[in-house]
KOLKOL-151385 format. One record per atom (N, C-alpha, C, CB): x, y, z. Coordinates in steps of 0.001 Angstrom, whole numbers, padded with zeros to 6 digits, always signed. Atoms other than C-alpha are relative to their C-alpha. Glycine has a CB too. Layout:
XYZ...
END
This chain:
+000703-001186+000103+000024-000091-000016+000666+001389+000094-000907-000077+000918-000999-001281-000214+002901+002683+000608+000689-000167-001541+001325-000167+001566-000012+000080+001695+004136+001616-002690-000706+000402-000650-000040-000965-000581+001226-000304+000731+001184+002330-004030-000351+001716-000205-001201-000760+000857-000017-000980-000200+000753+005624-002729+001037+001151-000369-000206-000189+000894-001028-000530+000442+004255+006603-003273+000211+000218-001663+000926-000760+000584-000054+000115+001386+003960+005679-006732-001025+001099-000661-000348-001509-000396+001202-000652+000653+000528+007768-007177+000417+001255+000081-001417-000207+000623-000434-001418-000072+002150+010909-005546+000917+000132-001166+000720+000400+001397-001120-000536+000592+005084+010825-007905-000806-000178-001414+001575-000800+000293+000938-000310+001132+002673+010159-010967-000898+001239-000270-000815-000937+000018+000402-001244-000187+000663+012899-010043+000853+000994-000260-000392+000137+001097-001022-000950+000026+003444+015110-009542+000700+000175-001693+001136-000554+001184-000545+000489+001534+005210+013798-013136-001350+000516-000761+000361-002005-000239+001107-000832+000469+001386+014800-014359-000106+001039+000012-000862-000126+000346+000054-001671-000241+001186+018200-013152+000614+000380-001140+000801+000692+001363-000894-000860+001161+004275+019011-015521-000665-000398-001377+001825-000464-000041+000754+000038+001054+002445+017229-018261-001167+000776-000188-000277-001076-000131+001230-000763+000077-000764+018916-017663+000314+001553-000409-000755-000099+001431-000397-001481+000016+001096+022444-017571+000287+000284-001443+001313+000357+000954-000563+000263+001061+002722+021793-020814-001532-000168-001138+001078-001379+000302+001003+000136+000881-000539+020439-022486-000954+001440+000237-000776-001485+000288+000832-001592-000127-002401+024058-021068+000480+000524-000991+000228+001067+001308-000216-001160+001506-000287+025714-023524-000306-000473-001113+001456+000507-000400+000680+000812+001183-001406+023445-026101-001300+000443+000100+000059-001636+000065+001225+000050+000123-004711+024102-025217-000276+001715-000119-000672-000890+001226+000703-000803+000166-004737+027738-024757+000610+001082-001217-000264+000429+001293-000209-000428+001794-002892+028544-028303-001268-000577-000656+001569-000851-000910+001129+000530+000592-005600+026427-029779-001014+000837+000352-000274-001334+000338+000971-000885-000162-008413+028088-028272+000082+001494-000606-000142+000031+001307-000029-001256+000823-007273+031467-029498-000132+000178-001002+000736+000538-000024-000366+000004+001539-005985+030584-032673-000372-001027-000724+001327+000065-000262+000048+001377+001129-006761+027095-033779+000941-000357-000592-000776+000046-001086-001196+000564+000470-003441+026532-034024+000767-000806+000922+000787+000968-000455-000747+000431-000791-001388+023927-032598+001540-000048+000074-000412-000898+000043-001532-000486+000149+001950+024802-031515+000509-001405+000729+000511+001731+000920-000852+000958-000527+004104+021849-031488+001405+000281+000450+000062-000904-000867-001227-000424-001093+007087+023832-029848-000365+000689+001305+001010+001035-000668+000108-000290-001356+005200+024184-026656+001038-000813+000954-001427-000274+000379-000788+000611-000859+007480+021337-025123+001158+000840-000008+000239-001385-000307-001237-000638-000110+010770+023373-026066-000289+001461+000380+000811-000136-001302+000527-001333-001082+009194+026613-024519+000232-000375+001245-001628+000432+000006-000317+000178-001210+009391+024686-021711+001388-000342+000655-000744-000775+000253-001304+000478-000154+012814+023406-022184+000709+001302+000254+000545-000846-001238-000675-001477-000173+013950+027296-022895+000014+000424+001227-000637+001091-000719+000069-000543-000979+012579+028375-020123+000527-000543+001344-001059+000248-000026-000970+000794-001017+014202+025682-017818+001208+000242-000024+000030-001309-000105-001386-000458+000321+017345+026865-019098+000158+001479+000505+000290-000102-001606-000054-001516-000925+016657+030578-018114-000006-000172+001198-001117+000995-000123+000092+000194-001127+015771+029394-015069+001568-000201+000786-000943-001074+000027-001484+000571-000404+019062+027567-014634+001264+001256-000167+000400-001448-001187-001134-000920+000305+021140+030622-016194+000046+000766+001429-000283+001059-001427-000002-000709-000594+019419+033005-013697+000498-000755+001520-001157+000642-000277+000166+000362-001444+019423+030752-010495+001346-000870+000434-001463-000909+000218-001047+000798-000314+022244+028232-011185+001166+000658-000217-000016-001153-000648-001666-000737+000462+025137+030480-012893-000067+001178+000434+000479+000184-001669-000114-001418-000504+024244+034190-011751-000320-000096+001627-001134+001059-000851+000058-000053-001258+023369+033067-008404-000941+000568+000726+000870+000389+000312+001195-000723-000523+019836+034766-008085-000486-001152+000988-001183+000492-001244+000866+000644-000593+017693+034007-005426-000984-000773-000451-000395+000620+000560+001039+000623+000615+015188+031013-006354-001024+000505-000508-000402-000688+000602+001237-000391+000417+012132+033043-006360+000387+000818-001101-000860+000669+001037-000175-001115+001145+013506+036158-008371+000721-000899-001068+001004+001491+000487-000092+000459+001291+015067+033660-010746-000946-000597-000835+000790-000696+000003+001331+000769+000551+011772+031818-011524-000690+001270-000393-000967-001038+001194+000398-001016+000550+010185+035169-011902+000518+000441-000975-000070+000731+000624-000983-000588+001021+012832+036522-014075-000257-001160-001027+001739+000220+000551+000137+001101+001366+012740+033043-016335-001703+000003-000549+000490-001938+000614+001266-000414+000168+008969+033706-016384-000408+000861-000894-000368+000389+000926+000216-001358+000589+008830+037369-017442+000881-000360-001520+000726+001461+001139-000938-000309+001216+011764+036549-020186-000536-001012-001146+001746-000284+000386+000592+000819+000987+009594+033675-021683-001555+000521-000269+000075-001549+000508+000909-000856+000380+006597+035640-021543+000246+001002-001326-000208+000701+001153-000140-000933+000969+008154+038236-023842+000577-000896-001207+000931+001242+000489-000317+000941+001146+009856+035255-025984-001286-000585-000946+000747-001252+000674+001592+000662+000716+006173+033770-026575-000599+001262-000723-001387-000638+001385+000536-001037+001012+004996+037251-027858+000580+000033-001407+000214+001354+000546-000420+000060+000864+007850+037398-029959-000075-000970-001142+000727+000173+000367+000164+001301+000777+007421+033896-031173-001000+000276-001005-000440-001245+000887+001240-000158+000680+004077+034684-032280-000092+000969-000953-000951+000217+000820+000318-001161+000782+004697+037904-033680+000843-000394-001532+000578+001541+000882-000772+000277+001142+007388+036623-036170-000063-001242-000672+001191+000171+000284+000095+001448+000830+006901+033019-036792-001589-000327-000433+000598-001390+001085+001404+000585+000072+002770+032540-036662-000895+000940-000783-000619-000238+001458+001010-001139+000537+001202+036050-037344-000130+000105-001802+000661+001608+000644-000198-000467+001326+002831+036519-040699-000664-001427-000912+001821+000419-000278+000179+000862+000895+001471+033049-041912-001616-000494+000474+001268-001115-000006+001186+000575-000408-002194+032863-040234-000467+000367-001295-000767+000481+001342+000761-000180+001118-004672+032555-042960+000093-001130-000945+000352+001194-000616-000294+001172+001134-002722+029827-044689-000419-001227+000666+001660-000165-000508+000394+001052-000252-003480+026198-044675+000649-000331+001497+000295-000857-001142-000452+000621-001361-003032+024581-041069+001457-000480+000062-000890-001234+000339-001157+000988-000015-000511+022339-042202+001442+001313-000064-000148-001327-001672-001114-000789+000409+001879+025432-043228+000544+000777+001478-000525+001118-001285-000166-000319-001430+001403+026513-039396+000733-000935+000877-001245+000161+000565-000554+001512-000918+001900+023157-037791+001465-000284-000352-000941-001602-000487-001639+000081+000588+005598+023044-039827+000465+001084+000413+000327-000079-001615-001327-001061-000252+006770+026365-038835-000099-000229+001503-000156+001904-000555-000312+000484-001357+005983+025525-035136+000682-001232+000182-001113-000115+000705-000915+001119-000150+007680+022307-035709+001565+000424-000128-000372-001070-001090-001515-000473+000097+010697+024094-037024+000286+000947+000896+000405+000563-001296-000658-000863-000868+010624+026453-034545+000593-000820+001282-001006+001125+000411-000650+000965-001244+011152+023688-031829+001331-000467-000613-001035-001495+000466-001274+000280+000596+013821+022370-034089+001067+001130+000571-000152+000025-001661-000693-000924-000186+015261+025754-033924+000599+000302+001434-000669+000874-000469-000140-000229-001431+015321+026187-030097+000814-001128+000695-001394+000117+000638-000702+001024-000654+016531+022653-029346+001474+000586-000468-000453-001652-000494-001276-000135+000255+019547+023619-031482+000833+001224+000469+000055-000112-001244-000754-001393-000643+020153+027254-030178+000343-000557+001364-001072+001562+000150-000376+000582-001333+019938+025455-026539+001459-000729-000059-001163-001083+000453-001180+001071-000223+022534+022758-027298+001456+000829-000396-000256-001520-001138-001239-000698+000504+025000+025562-028920+000375+000892+001141-000226+000849-001393-000182-000949-001046+024551+028121-026110+000228-000646+001620-001310+000922-000087-000079+000352-001294+024304+025855-022786+000687-001625-000224-001599+000150+000790-000475+001682+000091+025729+022177-024263-001387-000671+000009+001063-000663+001488+001014+001229+000212+024165+018879-024346+000130-000857+001345+000423-001012-001448-000101+000747-001221+024860+018220-020914-001184-000031+000884+001061+000488+000735+001480-000114-000843+021893+017619-018318+000612+000957+001069-000773-001676+000767-000075-001108-000980+021705+020628-015753-001374-000307+001144-000129+001630-000934+000794-000033-001127+019509+020530-012277-000145+001304+000603+000472-000870+000916+000432-001122-000973+018352+023396-010503-000482-000382+001410-001122+000762-000621+000459-000127-001565+018239+023670-006750-000718+000741+000475+000768+000198+000778+001356-000710-000135+015240+024435-005272+000129+000050+001730-001552-001002-000766+000291+000077-001487+014113+025237-001615-000689-001402+000269-000996+001265+000492+000300+001142-000475+012530+021912-001914+000261-001545-000496-001070+000201+000093-000509+001316+000601+014853+019355-003125+000481-000920+000892+001035+000184-000920-000946+000771-000984+016189+018112+000048-001163-000757+001328+001329+001371+000781+001069+000150-001357+013035+017821+002651-000917-001337-000551-001217+001706+000316+001454+001195+000494+010214+014882+002801-000836+000221+001042+000286-001923-000074+001031+000349-001190+007334+014538+004641-000531-001389+000438-001173+000659-000287-000029+001101-000794+007118+011729+006985-001710-000221+000470+001139+000293+001299+001055+000208-000796+003439+010088+007870+000011-001495-000010-001301+000691-000462-000275+001155-000639+003883+007204+009996+001223-000862-001229-001652-000842+000342-000732+000671+001191+005798+004569+007375+000010+000761-001357-000648-001365-000271+000101-000886+001467+005026+007097+004265+000916+001262+000128-001698+000596-000356-001179-001462+000035+007912+009360+003132-000247+000637-001558+002119-000590+000174+000206-000903+001361+006738+011921+000349+001212+000963-000060-001504+000960+000012-001111-000840+000264+009406+014018-001270-000490+001596+000074+000615-000413-001464+000559-001834+000314+008793+017965-000688-000081+000293-001533+001312+001369+000661+000273-000518+001553+009700+018428-004542-001073-000509-000640+001079-000300-000941+001262+000425+000816+006800+016355-005731-001165+000338+000548-000112-001381-000223+000951-000619-000414+004716+017831-003333-000047+001477-000244-000071-000301+001169+000122-001385+000410+005507+021300-004253-000357+000241-001121+000970+000651+000101+000353-000025+001158+004875+020464-007812-001533-000148-000125+000730-000915-000642+001548+000279-000542+001141+019428-006860-000284+001368+000337-000239-001112+001406+000564-000994-000541+000723+022387-004901+000173+001397-000935+000569+000063+001373+000014-001081+000964+002169+024938-007461-001035-000013-001215+001324+000050-000543+001091+000014+001120-000016+023447-010338-001397+000413+000203-000133-001272-000472+001369-000465-000424-003146+023721-008279+000057+001394+000121-000496-000599+001303+000313-001113-000184-002354+027385-007588+000152+000608-001050+000486+000479+000882+000300-000704+001151-001566+028251-010900-000996-000036-000704+000681-000126-000688+001217-000264+000517-004702+027004-012340-000747+000754+000443-000583-000795-000113+001268-000983-001061-006619+028613-009667+000372+001034-000594+000059+000209+001901-000264-001175+000463-004958+031791-010873-000477+000364-001423+001283+000123+000123+000446+000056+001572-005551+030972-014714-001647+000269+000232+000399-001747-000894+001394-000038-000077-009163+030345-013762-000283+001488+000371-000580-001070+001046+000301-001145-000346-009391+033765-012056-000119+000843-000920+000677+000380+000762-000521-000881+001025-007680+035571-014710-001083-000031-001128+001480-000473-000520+000981+000368+001614-009920+034182-017716-001482+000418+000480-000046-002102-000620+001190-000192-000542-013308+034452-015654-000224+001322+001077-000258-001281+000618+000263-001073-000614-012913+037517-013564+000664+001354-000416+000237-000296+001197-000854-001038+000340-010648+039932-015578-000521+000627-001186+001360-000442-000178+000473-000554+001148-011656+042284-018458+000820-000578-000873-000044+001416-000074-000758+000725+000808-008619+040862-020318+000029-001457-000462+000905+000186+000422+000325+001821-000231-009559+037107-019460-001165-000033-001012-000633-000669+001909+000800+000073+000702-012811+038019-021058+000011+000034-001341-000531+000568+000341-000085-000661+001211-011747+039705-023959+000811-001527-000665+000942+001740+000058-000659+001290+000610-009447+036200-024679-001032-001025-000140+001192-000600+000900+001197+001157+000018-012470+033892-024026-000786+000388-001229-001087-000018+001455+000699-000473+001211-014262+036115-026671+000546-000446-001362-000001+001451+000017-000896+000113+001355-011516+035899-029282+000047-001341-000187+001531+000600+000028-000060+001466+000004-011392+032033-028567-001319-000551-000695+000156-000562+001519+001158+000599+000146-015033+031632-029186-000388+000416-001325-000947+000295+001049+000247-000475+001349-015361+033769-032341+000911+001209-000317-001495+000379-000169-000826-001043-000091-012568+035966-033309-000322+001282-000782+001186-000460-000338+000414-000867+000937-014075+037734-036065-001061+001154+000740-000666-000889-001189+001079-000604-000645-017133+038793-033992+000854+000949+000753-000984-000965+000855-000741-000686-001174-014526+039701-031028+000491+001267-000798+001340-000976+000748-000290-001442+000503-012952+042273-033648-000812+000925-000462+000720+000003-000874+001171-000735+000007-016186+043802-034478-000528+000703+001030-000823-000667-000307+000200-000651-001098-016691+044369-031065+000938+000975+000840-000316-000855+000639-000822-000916-000563-013774+046519-030567+001074-000930+000526-000700+000923+001053-000928+000625-000582-011413+043841-029249+001143-000323-000567-000408-000874+000394-001551+000015+001360-007641+044091-030611+000349-001641+000302+001995+001428+000543-000223+001680-000086-007620+040414-031437+001566-000289-000052-000785-000884-001419-001363+000608-000058-003932+040510-032276+000559-000060+000865+000777+000357-000584-000598-000169-000931-002781+042015-029394-000424-001195+001177-000195+001382+000267+000770+001148-000843-004920+039180-027371+000485-000899-000340-001369-000252-000066-000805+001305+000381-003384+036628-029454+001289-000028+000506+000151-000202-001458-001482+000150-000352+000302+037740-028747-000139-000197+001687+001023+001506-000529-000012+000392-001096-000810+037687-025007-000244-001425+000569-000642+000708+000380+000293+001618-000808-002173+034187-024890+001038-000524-000370-001323-001062-000410-001221+000734+000245+001258+033134-026566+000974+000636+001139+000563+000189-001624-001041-000285-001111+003067+035064-023713-000363-001062+001389-000130+001813+000463+000382+000781-000860+000983+033275-021155+000231-001526-000116-001159+000291+000106-000249+001169+000314+001441+029966-022971+001313-000192+000468-000214-000252-001298-000926+000260-000142+004907+030370-022843+000478+000092+001513+000503+000580-000859-000259-000283-001622+005055+031794-019089-000106-001671+000420-001445+001227+000929+000275+001234-000431+003088+028439-018098+000900-001041-000423-001210-000296-000340-000795+000720+000357+005449+026350-019885+001501+000391+000715-000142+000023-001400-000974-000060-000524+008379+027839-018240-000383-000354+001524+000598+001208-000338+000361+000602-001515+006612+027135-014738+000331-001388+000043-001594+000108+000431-000184+001666+000103+006485+023427-015836+001594-000265-000261-000995-000735-001436-001517+000378+000311+010346+023528-016848+000506+000144+001359+000861+001001-001151-000774-000325-001334+011180+024975-013327-000696-001067+000899-000185+001709+000621+000610+001466-001259+008893+022317-011316+000439-001038-000532-001798-000405+000260-000476+001409+000284+010055+019903-013213+001670-000369+000424-000224-000208-001659-001868+000038-000574+014137+020692-012326+000131-000922+001243+000709+001785+000656-000551+000682-000848+014067+018941-009004-000303-001901-000272-000570+000703+001357+000452+001441+000082+012356+015332-010428+001004-000414-001081-001688-000263-000414-000813+000582+001030+014438+015008-013574+000829+001336-000426-000934-000757-001268-001121-001113+000394+017511+016987-015415-000611+000653-001167+001574-000624-000416+000230-000956+001009+017314+019796-017875+001037-000363-001215+000199+001512+000613-001329+000190+001421+018931+019059-021478-000784+000548-001041+000611-001860-000581+000796-001044+001296+018023+020479-024969-000993-000815-000549+001034+000539-001421+000795+000778+000450+015966+017490-025791-001287-000155+000914+000699-001119-000237+000964+000239-001061+013657+017349-022803-001312+000391-000632+000315+000818+001346+001195-000426+000433+010938+019169-024206-000656-000293-001215+000050+001082+000045+000692+001009+001263+010416+017115-027612-000478-001344+000629+001224-000452-001318+000437+000829-000371+010076+014284-024973-001052+000155+000773+000728-000523+000341+000847-000403-000554+007881+015739-022713-001168+000759-000778+000578+000579+000837+000935-000594+000827+005931+017663-025624-000691-001446-000574+000740+001100-001187+000603+001197+000782+005229+014164-027249-001040-000549+001122+001252-001252-000517+000892+000591-000773+003659+013164-023970-001140+000591+000478+000540-000390+000881+001070-001024-000462+001698+016310-023238-000889+000315-001139+000638+001360+000543+000771+000105+000947+000234+016483-026445-001402-000910+000305+000841-000478-001026+000995+000923+000104-001738+013116-026084-000626+000564+001300+000438-001621-000098+000548-000270-001121-002398+014272-022464-001432+001426-000539+001478+000489+001160+000585-000999+000431-004298+017469-024178-001141-000713-000929+001005+000982-000650+000770+001043+000875-006237+015099-026583-000875-000755+001048+001058-001100-000870+000866+000852-001165-007320+012777-023575-000909+000971+000918+001114-000856+001107+000650-001172-000811-008638+015859-021816-001041+000030-000905+000825+001482+000250+000970-000703+001045-010401+017304-024822+000421+001354-000646-001338+000290+000694-000833-001298+000483-008326+019634-026909-001183+001082-000199+000959-000277-001586+001149-001181-000146-009940+022992-026131-000622+000404+001166-001085-000277-000706+000401+000050-001494-010514+022227-022398+000759+000256+000477-000402-000939+000628-001324-000571-001018-008345+024054-020029-000099-000959+001462-000250+002029+000495-000321+001104-001128-009235+021522-016779+000371-001291-000581-001242-000283+000957-000263+001208+000437-009317+018804-019308+001474-000271-000390-000854-000224-001033-001413+000429+000347-005547+019125-020335+000781+000000+001497+000755+001148-001203-000357+000097-001336-004632+019177-016460-000420-001303+000614-000550+001103+000722+000735+001358-000015-006688+016147-016109+000829-001093-000722-001447+000123-000726-000336+001130+000811-005391+014451-018622+001646-000475-000010-000482+000390-001447-001431-000111-000530-001988+015371-017805+000502-000703+001513+000226+001552+000101-000122+000999-001362-002409+013600-014149-000257-000972-000583-000903+000120+001306+000105+001257+000163-003945+010629-015834+001319-000597-000779-001287-000219-000674-001209+000475+001084-000935+010235-018446+001171-000135+001146+000455+001350-001464-001274+000017-000977+001521+010827-015310-000094-001441+000740-000038+001373+001226+000036+000905-001087-000112+008408-012944-000051-001138-000696-001080+000149+000998-000293+001024+000899-000492+005666-015865+001248-000468+000083-000213+000339-001221-001502+000193+000307+002929+005889-016654+001035-000364+001240+000498+001359-000643-000621+000751-001261+004094+005628-013006-000213-001387+000691-000249+000730+000937+000385+001288-000427+002122+002686-012190+000411-000881-001099-001483-000110+000331-000421+001315+000707+002938+000617-015277+001707-000165+000063-000567+000061-001704-001401-000195-000431+006675+001506-014611+000229-000807+001346+000317+001590+000202-000060+000768-001399+006214-000080-010932-000339-001302-000222-000942+000537+001113+000672+001362-000329+004064-002908-011481-000277-001098-001332-001500+000393+000696+000274+000752+001494+004113-003816-015177+001536-000578-000325-000626+001275-001439-001008+000261+000641+007002-005566-017081+000998+001196-000876-000546-000937-000743-001031-000754+000967+010031-003265-018618-000659+000142-001506+001525-000925-000111+000690-000482+001623+008667-001494-021714-001386+000516+000021-000136-001324-001115+001007-000523-000060+005111-000896-020774-000295+001360+000678-000573-000827+000375+000277-001463-000630+005735+002385-018853-000154+001147-001129+001309+000450+001022+000231-000756+000824+005996+004196-021999-001073-000227-001069+001027+000180-000393+000661+000543+000753+003430+002281-023989-001206+000297+000943+000444-001362-000442+001226-000015-000737+000685+002138-021313-001009+001219-000077+000373-000163+001323+000939-001214+000037-000472+005854-021344-000688-000054-001451+000867+001497+000247+000794-000059+001333-001144+005573-025025-000902-000822-000457+000690-000011-000920+000533+001060+000135-002920+002336-024900-001509+000762+000352+000670-001243+000903+001067-000444-000897-005376+004102-022316-000429+001300-000887+000535+000324+001685+000608-000933+000652-005843+007125-024523-000534-000387-001379+000841+001024-000052+000346+001033+001163-006256+004920-027708-001679-000388+000469+001257-001610+000019+001180+000359-000489-009314+003306-025504-000872+001012+000145+000119-000601+001079+000690-001144-000366-010377+006593-024464-000803+000428-001316+001012+001118+000557+000444-000821+001318-010866+008156-027924-000459-000854-001081+001168+000856-000604+001016+000732+000787-012501+005111-029479-001161-000053+000919+000466-001462-000480+001404+000029-000491-015233+005290-026769-000511+001652+000219-000044-000941+001520+000908-001322+000354-015468+009149-026506+001150+000580-000378-000966+000875+001196-000761-000496+001426-013953+010597-029631+000659+001614+000469-001400+000164-001589+000175-001252-000425-014255+014130-028014+001218+000260+001320-001656+000135+000442-001182-000076-001333-011751+013339-025013-001174+000394+001064+001564+001475-000142+000715+000308-001542-012927+013216-021364-000902+001382+000348+001386-000256+001425+000441-001211-000445-013903+017074-020845-000697+000707-001536+001393+000880+000772+000077-000815+001357-014612+017888-025008-001423-000031+000101+000701-000650-001504+001472-000220+000246-018107+018933-026182-000181-000938-001100-000463+001551-000373+000682+000752+001506-019960+016371-028570-000501+000607-000439-000841-001022-000157+000886-000588+001555-020793+017547-031720-000457-001055-000985+001037+000998-001051+000562+000705+001068-023370+015425-033530+000265+000358-001388-001255+000026+000152-000191-000151+001818-022589+015211-037409-001509-000367-000592+001365-001381-000804+001230+000362+001007-025570+015321-039706+000513-000941-001308-000699+001542-000649-000266+000956+000957-025589+012341-042046-000952+000507-001468-000435-001577+000703
END
């Protein structure tokens, strides 16, 4: 039973990281109907920024964390302006290829600037543990879960209780109607990309105590976060987080209880099963097609 609880907590913590990356997929898709396949690499770049501020420059953890989030928010706006906006209106395949190319570019730049070694960020939660009887839970994993809950609550408040959040929701529902109502749609889309990159950075910094940061970590985790977004229902913000947690828990349990090799396969088997039974995902809206 203790092993089960510890694997459950580990799976939820890793799944929260998947969920935050998936949340970036969903935010961009809801605003622009563009799938940003560079989302995982934005997480990787944010992790490297945090490592630079905290590990190399010696800044306080929280100051370095905030600096990395701010830097990546600006980078997200720049990426939208330079890479995506010039080709909006072109076939979706063109935009998808542009984001894939952006991901390759970011991985190459990260390799040239920071090298190909693995890096780890020391955090205030790296060493501590919580003991409940014989159960031992690491503070770093609990901090990831707590931070994800807080971040999701802040995003919910932002999107539902602020004027800018309302403008973003209106743009995601109908961009043309929002434009006619006087909403600066282009500026809203840039801010959505900034928020998406900032959320990805939070995922990268929270991931640091659990695993190492390297130039290809974004590709690996992005390939798991995308199914999480699909599993939750592409376009659903709560679904992205729930899908990420499910993927993380299934992966953790399969790695502990099943034979070697099932760890990476089991989440996709569950994903296929869910999509066969509920193609719109767990939280997606069902659309009945007329024949």
